[in-house]
N, C-alpha and C positions, 0 to 999 in steps of 0.2 A: 273393388270388392263390394259385393252386395251387403246391405245392412243385415247385421246379425240379429236373429230372433233370440232375445234373452231367455225367454221361457223354454225354447227348444234347446238352447245351450245348457241350461240348468238340468233339464231332463236328461240330456246326453251324459252329463257328469255322473248321474246315478244309474246309468244303464248297466246291465249285466254283461254286455259285450265289451271286451277290452278295446277293440278298434274304435267303437263309438266313444268310449271314455277318452281315449287318446286324442281323437279328433276334436272333441269338445274342449279338452284342456289346452290343446294347441291354439284353438281360436280364442280361448279366454285370455291367454297371456298377452295377446296383442291388443285387446280391447279393455281390459280391466283398469288400465291407467286413466281412463276417462271417468271423472267423478260421477257424472250422470249415469253412465253405464254401471258403475260400481254400486250406486244406490239401487238401481233396478235389480241388479244381481242379488244383492243382499235381501231386498224385500221379497224376492221369490224363493228364498230359502237356499240359495246356492252356496252360501258360505259354509254351512254345515257339511255339504257334500264335498266341497273343496278340502275341508279339514280332514274328512274321512280318507280322501285320496292321499293326503300327505302321510297319514298314519299307516295306510295299508298298501298303497300302489307301489309299483316298481318300474324300472326302465324309463322310457321316454315319457310315459304318463306321469310318473313321479317327478321327472325333471320339469315338465310343463306346469305341473301343479305347484311346485316350489317357486318357480318364477312368477306365476300368477299371484300367489299369496304374498310374496315380497313386494310386488308392485301394488297390491291392494293396501299394504301397510304404508307404502310411500304416499298414498292419497289419504292417509290418516283414518283408515277404516279397518275393521276386523280385529281390533285389539281385544274385544271381549271373548273371542274364541281361542285365545292363547292361554294354555294351561300347562301344567308340568308335563303332561303326556306329550304335548307338541314339542316342548323344549327338549325333553329327553330323546325323542325321535330324531330331531334335527341334529343334536349333538352326536348321537349314534352314527348318523350318516356322515358327518364330518370326519369321524374317527375311522369308520370302517369302509365307506364306499369309495370306489376308485374312479367313477365316472365324473368327468369335469363338469358337464352340464348340470348334474345334480348338486355337486359341491358349490357351484356358483350361487344357486338359489338358496341353499342351506345357510351359507355364510351371510348372505344378504339378509335373511330372516333373523338370524342371531344378532347381527349388527343393529338391526332396527329394534329388536327387543331390548338390548342393553342400553341403547341410546335414548329410548322412549322416556319422556318426562311424564310420569303418571301423577294424576291429582293426589292431593294429600289423603291418606287413609287413616283409619283408626289404628292405634298402636298394636292391638292384638290381631290385626289382619296382615297376613303376609303380602309382601310386595311382589307381584308376578313379573316385574320388569327390573332392568338394571343387571349388574353383575351378579347380584344375589340370586336372581332367577336361574342362573346357569350353574350355580355351585352344587346343588344336589345331583344334577346330571354329570357334572365334571367329577364328582366323587365316585360315580359309577364307572366313568371312563376317564381315568387319571391321565391317560396319554393324550387327552384332548389338546392341551396347549402345545405339546411337542408336535403333533400332527398339524396344528394350525400354523406354527412357525415354518414347518417344512413346506407348506403350500406357497410360501413366498419365493421359492426357487422354481416354481412351475413355469413351463414355457407358455402357458396361457395367461396373457396379460390381464384379462378380465377376472380370472380366478385370483391372481396376485392382488389385484386391486380390492376385491371383496375380502380376502383374507386380511390385508392390511387395514381395511376399514373396520373389521371386527376387532383387531388388536387395538386400534386407536380407541374404539368405544370402550373396551375393557379397561384400558389404561386411564381414560378420562373418568370413568365411573369409580374406579378404585381410588384414585387420588382425591376425588370429591367426596365420596361417601364412606370409605373405609376408615378405620381408626388409624391413629398416628403410627402404630407399630405394624399394622397389617399391610398397607399399600407398599411400603418399602420392600417387604418380603416378596410381594407379587412382581414388582418391577425387577428385583434381583433375579427371580426365577426366569422371567422372560429373557433377561440378558444372558443368563447361563445357557439358555436354549439357542442362543445365536441370533436373536432378533436384530441386534445392532448391526452385525456383519451383513445380514441379508438385506436390510433396508439401505445400508450404505452402498452395497453393490447395485441395488435398483436405482438409487439416486444418481449414480454415475453412469448408468447404462443408457442405451439408445431408446429404451422403452419408456423414457421419462414422460413423454407426451400422454401415453395411455394411463399413467399412474400419478399424474400431476397432483390431483386433489388429495388423495390419501397420503402421498409422500409429504406434501406440504403440511398436512394435519399432523403427521408424526413429528416433523421438525418443530412445529409449534408446541407439541406436547413435551418434546425434549426440553424446550425452554421452560415450560411450566414445571417440570421436575427439578430442573436446576434452581429455579426460584424457590420452590418449596423446600429444598434441602438448604438453600442459603438462609431461608427465614427460620429454620429450626435453630435456636440458640444452643450452644454447647453448655451442657449442664452435667457437672461431674457427679450429681446425685443419681443420674440415670446410668444403669449398669453398662449399657452398650457404649456410652460415651467414655465412661471410666476405663472400660476394657480397651477401647481404641487408643486412648492416651497412654495407658500402661504398655500396650504393645509397641508403641513408638519408642518408649524408653528402653524396653528390653531388647528391641532390635538393634539399638545403638551399641550393644555389647559393653555395658557399663562395668566399670571396675568397682566391685562392692568391697568396702573396707571390712577387714576381718573383725568378727565379733559384733557386727551390726546387723540389724534386721531391716529388710526393705518392706515398709508398710505400703508405699506407693499407690494405695487405692485412691487417695484423694490428691495425689500429685503434690504433696507438701512435705516431703522428706528433707527438711532443711537441716536437721540436727546432724545427720551423718554425711550428707553430700550437698554442700551449699551451692554447687554449680550443676545440680542435676538437670535442670531444664535449660539454663543458659548455655550449657555445653552443646545442646541440640540446636541452638540458634534462636531460642525465645529471648525476649527482652527482659523478662523477670522470672522469678521462681513461681509465679502464679499464672500459668499459661492459658487458662480458660478464657480470660478476658481478651486475649489477643486474637481469639476467633470471633470477636464481636462483629467485624465487618463481613467476614466470609461465612459465618455460621457453621453448621454441620458440613456444608459443602467443602469448606477449607479443610476440615478434619478428614473428610473422606479422601480428598486428593492427597494429603500428606500421608495418610495411612496406606493408601494404595501404592504410593511411591515406595514407602518403606517396606511393605510386604513383598512387592514384586521385584524390587531391586535392592534387597538387603545388603548384598556385598558392596554395591556402589555407594549406598548410604554410609556404611561403616568406613569405606575408603575415604570418602569426602570428609567425614568427621575426623579421621586420623590425620589427614592432610592439614585440616584447619587447626588441630591441636598442636601441630609442630610449627605453626606460624605465630608471630607476635599477636597479642590479643586484639590490637586495634586493626589488624589486617585480616582477621578471620571473617569469612563469609557466614552470616547467620542463616543456616540452612532452613530452619523452620519458617522464619520470616520471609525468606525468598520464596518458599513454596506457597505461602499464603498470598504473597504479592502476585505471583503468576496466576493463581486462581482468580484474584480480583481483576487482573488485566483481561483474562479471557472472558470473564463475566461481563465486563464493560464492552469488550470488543464485539460480542454478539448481541449487545443491547438486550439482555435478557429481561430487564425490567420493562422494556417497551414492547414486549411480545404481543400483547393484546391489540395495540394500535397497529403494529406492523402486519399482523395476520390479515386484517381487513384489506390493507393495501395490496398485499401479496395475492390474495384471492382475486382482486380486481385485475391485477396484472396478468394473471393466468389466462384471461380472456384473449389477450393479444398473442400469446404463445411465442413471444419474441424475446422475452427477458428471463429465461430460465436460469441462465448463469448468474444473474443478479439475485434471484429469489432463493434458489436452492443453495444451501451451505452444508454439503455432506460432511465436512470436517468437524462440525459441531458434534456429530455422532461419535467421533473419536476423541472425546474430551480428555480421557485419561492419558492417551499418548501425546496429545497436544500439551498437556500440563507437564509431562516428563520432558518433552523436547524444549519447552520454555524454561524449565528449571535447569536443564543442562546448559542452555545458552546463557542463563544467568551466571552460573559458575564460570563459564568460559570468559565472559565479558568482565567478570570480577577480577580474574587473574590477568587478563589482557590490559586492563586499565590500571592495575595496581591500586584498586580501590581500598578505602578504609571504611570503618563502620559509619563514620560521619557522612560518607558518600552514598549511603544505602538508597536514599530517595532518588539520587541522580541515576543510579543503576536501574532503578525501577522505571524511570522515564525512558532510559535507553532500551530496555527490554520491551517496553510498550511500543516503541517505534519499530523495533524488529518484528514483533508479532503483527503489528498493523501492516507492515510491508509484505511479510511472507504469508501469513495466514489469511488476513482479510483480503489481500490481493490475489489469492489463489483462485484459479478458475474451477468450475464444477468438476472437470475431468482430471484435475491435477491429483496425482497419487499422494497418499500420506507419506510414503517413504521419501518421495521427492521433496516434500515440504520439510520433513525432518532434516534431510541432508542440507537443504538450503539454509536452514536456521543455524546449523553447525558451521557452515562455511562462509557465512555472511561476514564480509570484511569490516573491521572496526572503523577504518577511515571512511569507507562508503556509508556506514551507518551514521557516523557523525554528520556527514554531509546531508544525508536525508533528514536527520533531525533538525538541522538548520533550515532546510527548505520547508519543513512542516511548521517551524516557528514563524517563518515569514508568511505562510498561508494563514496561520492563526492571527497574526497581526492584520493581514489583509481582510479577513472575515470580520475582525473586531472593529477596525478603524476605516476600512474600505476607502471611501472618497477622500478623506483627509490624508491617508497614507499615499494614495496615488498622486495627490497634489504635491505632497512633500517630495515624492520620488521624482516627479517631473521637474521641480525646482532644482533638486540636487543634480539631476542629469544635465540640466542646462549649465549649472555652476561648474560641474566637473568638465564639461566640454570647453567652457571658457578657460578653465585652469589649464587643460591640456593644450589649448590653442596658444596660450601665452608661453607655456613650457617649450613647445615645438618652435615657436618663433624665436625664443631666446637661444635655442640651439643654432638657428641661422645667424643670429647676431654674434654668437661666439665664434662662428667660423669652423670649417672642417677641411681636412685633406681628403681628396678623392684620387683614385688611381687614374693614370693617363688613359686616353682612348686610342689604342692602336688601330682600331677599325675606322674606316672612312665612310661606312654606310650606316644608315639608320633605318631599320625595317626595310632594307632593300633599296632605299632611295639614296642617291649620292648627295652628300652635303656640299653645299656651295663653299668653295675655298675661302671666299671673303666673309662668309658667315661663321666659319669655324676657324679658330686660331691654329697655328702650326703646332699641333699637339702630338703629331706622330713621333716626333723626336723627344717628347717630354714624357716623363714617367709619373709625374704627380701634378695635381691641380688643386689649388687652394681657393675656396669660395667663402665669401662672407657678406652678410647683409649690412647695409649702411644703417647708421643710427636713426635716420628718418624713415627707414623701412620702405624706401622707394627704389633703391638701386641694389642690384646684386653684383658685387665686385668679385672678380676672379683673376687668377694668374696661373700660368703653367710653369713648372720647375723641373729641372733635370733630376735634382735630388731634394729630399725633404730635409729642411733645416732643423736645428735643435729647437728653435723658437718659431712660433707662428708669425707670419708676416703681419705687420700692422695695417690698419685700414688706410692710413695715409699712403703707403707704398702701393696700394691697389687702386687708388683714385685714377680715373681717366683725366689726363691733363688737357685734353682738347675739348673744346666746347661742343663740337658735334659728336653724335653717338655713332662712331665708326667701329666696326667689329674686326677690323684688321689691327693686330697688335702694333702699337707704336711706341709705347713707353717701356724702357728697360729699367725695371725695379731691382733687378739682380742679374748678374751675368747669366745669360742663356735663359732668361725668363721673359714673359710678356704679360701684360695686364690689360684688362678691359672690363666692361660692366654691362649689365642688362637693366633697362628701365622697366620696372614691373608694370608700368602703365601700358606698355606695349605687349605684355604677355597675354595670350589668348587662352592657353590651356597648358596643363602639365600632364604628360603621359608617362607611363612606366609599365614594364613587364615584370615588376616585382610581385611575388605572390602575396595575396591579401590574407592568406591563412597563416597559422603559426608555423614557422620553419623549424626543422629539427635542430636541436642544439645540444652540445655535450655538457657544458657546465653552466652557462648562463646565456641570457639573451644577447649579450654583447660579445660573444665569441667571434673571433675574426674568421672571415671566409676569404677564399682565394678570389681575386678580381676576375670577373668574367666579362667578356665583351658583350654578352647578351643581357647582362644585368645592368640596367641603366635607367636614369631619369632624364626625360627629354622635355625641355621647356620650349614650347612653341609660341610664336608671336609674329609681329609685323615689323618690317623695317621702318624706321622713322622717316617721314616725308620731309622734303626740303622746307616746307612751311613750318615744321615743328623743330627742325634741327637747331635753329638759331634763336628760338623764342626764349626770352629771359623769364617770362612768367610761367612757372611750372603748371599752375592750374589751367592756364590757357593751352599749354602744350598738351596736357592730358585730355582736355576737351577736344582739341583739334585732332589729336591722334585717334580718339575713340570715334569721332565722326567720320574719319576716313578709313577705319579698319576694314569696313566691308568692301572697300574698293581696292585693297592691296592684298597680295598673296600671303598666305600663312607659311612661315618657314621655321625650322628649328633654330632657336637662338643660342641654346646652350645644352650640352649633354654632360651628365654627371654619372660616374660609375662608383657607387658606394662600396666601401670595403667591409662593412658589417651589416648584419640584418637590422640592428638597432639604428645605425646611421641611415639606412635606407628608409626606415619608418619615420625617423625624425625629419628628414629633409623632404620626403615626398608629402607627408601629411602637413608639415610646416608650410610648404609652398602652397598647398591646396587651401589650407585654412587662412593663410595670408591673403589669398585671392577670394576669400569668402565662400569656399566650398567645404564639403564635408570630408573628414578623414576616411581613408580606405583600408589601411593595414590593420591586421588583427591586434598587433601590439598596442597601437594607440587606442583602439576600441576597448581592449582588455584593461588598460590602465585607467581609461575613463570610467569604465564600469566599476573598477576597484575603488576609485576615489568616491564614486557615488554611493557604493554600498557601505563603505566606512562612514561616510557622512550620515547615512540613514541609521546605521547602528548607534552612532553617537547621539543622534537626535532622539532615538527611541529610549536610550538609556539616560538621556538628559544629563550627560556628564560634562562638567566644566573643568577646565584645566586647574583653576584655583581651588577646586574642591576635591581633587583626586585623593590626596591624603593616603597614599598607598601604605605608608608606615603608621597611619593612625594618628599622626600629630599634625597633619595639614601641611607638611613640608613638601616642597617640590621634589620629585624623585631625582636621584642622582643619575646623570647620563653616563652610560658605560664608557670606559676608556677605550681608545683605539690602539693602545700600546700593544706592539707585537703584530699588528696587522699590516700587510703590504698591499700592493696594487691589485693582488689577486682576490682581495676581500670583495664579496658580492652578495647580493640578496637574490634568492630564488623565488620568483613570483609564482612559480607553478605553471603547469600547462593549461591552456584554455580547453 
């Protein structure tokens, strides 16, 4: 485009021909944003002509003129040409004009006027900027705010953005400059006009990218309002505070004693009803000090709950009155607690610091779900949902008044999980349903996980070091426990199948077990030999280790010793074992009552011990260490064969023997049961260390005596501990 002649353009704005003025205004809107161009334009007297077009023009000429003037204000010029006539004209256009391109510029001009920081003036001089500059025009066009809020539903995203930007400017100026009683009225009027619902819809819509900055500004202003309400102390000398508290009392449907007068204005009617405020859930009969933490925000939330849900409020109070005093849920304190939780959850006090970070994050356009929190706009309904969850958890846990702070912590965890973890698109109804359906057991588990994360954040490196030590100790403990199971010995089912994974077992490697129904296996005391014998029947007593000893000096795998009629004994030298294989599932198996429930023997469920046949040089060696060394040196030259096959009868037995053999050979356990028990031992050890509890200091009864161990009288073999599912 050729360079624009500023003088010619200014002359065109003052032309008598509409087409010339329209062309000049069109060219002006695309060049006025250049500060040097703006300076030349003003110096040639163009600003007065532009102001005249704003007051008198129509159609596209007016639209181009409005856009040009708003862009001129963006470069901080033209403020001295703004007067009440201009403000009234622009307000009139917002209220009466239907064209979108004119409305965009009009709202941009008003937003700039309201947000402009004007230098200090003499007290007798009116301020032409800020919200006050619009009030005379709004008095002429009282439907201005209603029309402004309605523009938030426009299909034109630029118009929505400008309308919201103007609303933000009005809110910010009102909260900063209006009196203590004025700005709440203005905010309430905007809420009644539906601004919250409109902005909430925009924040969840796909148009978020085009409206990001004004929406984030509105979210920040919401936090500013919450903080201002919280900072207002409850003062019963103020009529509105006194009326709010009295309204809560009257909504509770109190029973007034006959012949008494309810003075109730100052909340101190102790003479006639000593339980007036404690009945509602306050801690004392002077409730004003209990709002110290939440301020007027806490009173607003409680009043809103009572006013909108009076029947529910009365029903809860009636239910509590029929309960013992120590189990009654303090409704008022619960409401204040939920307000405090929500306030902390959204980090309202950190709003100023978070805003700067959020605006920087908007440049990436990739973290909208983290930045925008539309649910904060639904504060009242979140408070109601949190309060109902408080009542539900109070009943579910059987809490008493002394447990109030514990319930507060539990509700805090619930709100953090459901509300703080909600995505931008998640609906409010879905959040409310999830809060009411959140399982108590699941909530307790989440609470413990958060405690662990808190410990992790606080102690970090030291906690990780302790956890590593405890994991190692727990693994060694489980290794010894599993090996002791091998030392104790166990019965296994016989092996009717003669194949292992499709390979035929050598008859001299595997005893004649096809005719035997049971096999007994036991580890020797020195943990070097694994003795076993096959039996037709299972005896009442387990065979002794002496009856399982191989009497021959050589390690032959053909059964030669008769330890019992129709039985045969042999042993496996663990120095010759190369690996232990199994097709047992490494995940938690289904069980009906306990992890030790008996399962039917299956030929496909087995533990196979692989190894090497002893060479002739090691068969007759008297020195075991030399035998081990010699066998290991020749392992690579001999074929690997199955030495022993075991068929466990229970899942627990399979876990004990498979992991016991593996850990005996210096390998890691595989089954989930062993891993679960290892983790359980480690976690209990960690909790004990964190609590720094010593057995000699337990003093459960308060006298330092060791607690009495419960009697097992009346318990049979079916007594078991349920460790839970992994």
